[in-house]
C-alpha positions as CSV (number, residue, x, y, z in Angstrom):
1,X,121.9,89.0,99.6
2,X,118.4,88.9,98.3
3,X,117.9,90.9,95.2
4,X,114.2,92.3,94.7
5,X,113.1,91.6,91.1
6,X,110.8,94.6,91.2
7,X,113.8,96.8,91.7
8,X,115.4,95.4,88.6
9,X,112.3,96.2,86.9
10,X,112.6,99.8,87.9
11,X,116.2,99.8,86.3
12,X,114.9,98.4,83.1
13,X,112.0,100.9,82.9
14,X,114.2,104.0,83.8
15,X,116.8,102.8,80.8
16,X,113.9,102.2,78.5
17,X,112.3,105.7,79.1
18,X,115.9,107.3,78.7
19,X,116.7,105.2,75.6
20,X,113.2,106.3,73.9
21,X,113.2,109.9,75.2
22,X,116.7,111.1,74.3
23,X,116.4,110.6,70.5
24,X,112.5,111.6,70.6
25,X,113.1,114.8,72.3
26,X,115.3,116.0,69.5
27,X,112.9,114.2,66.6
28,X,109.4,115.4,67.6
29,X,107.7,118.7,66.9
30,X,107.1,121.1,69.5
31,X,104.3,120.0,72.1
32,X,105.5,116.3,71.9
33,X,109.3,117.0,72.4
34,X,108.4,118.4,76.0
35,X,106.7,115.2,77.0
36,X,109.9,113.3,75.6
37,X,112.2,115.4,77.7
38,X,109.9,114.7,80.8
39,X,109.9,111.1,80.1
40,X,114.0,111.3,80.0
41,X,114.0,113.1,83.4
42,X,111.4,110.6,85.0
43,X,113.7,107.8,83.5
44,X,116.7,109.0,85.3
45,X,114.8,109.3,88.6
46,X,113.3,105.7,88.4
47,X,116.9,104.4,87.1
48,X,118.4,105.9,90.2
49,X,115.7,104.7,92.5
50,X,116.1,101.3,91.3
51,X,119.8,101.1,91.7
52,X,119.8,102.6,95.1
53,X,116.9,100.0,96.2
54,X,118.9,97.1,94.6
55,X,122.3,97.9,96.0
56,X,121.7,99.6,99.2
57,X,118.5,98.0,100.4
58,X,118.3,100.1,103.8
59,X,118.5,103.4,101.9
60,X,114.8,104.4,102.7
């Protein structure tokens, strides 16, 4: 089984976005908390995509 390292990078990027965005969405003031919440949502999508592509290579 060959693991794509770019997919591992997607997983790490998604986790990083979620780890930064969750506390930032509660800490930041009004216009910036929306951007942090969107970063969390994008992190979830990127993390899920990375996991799918890593463990189910023929998914797409």
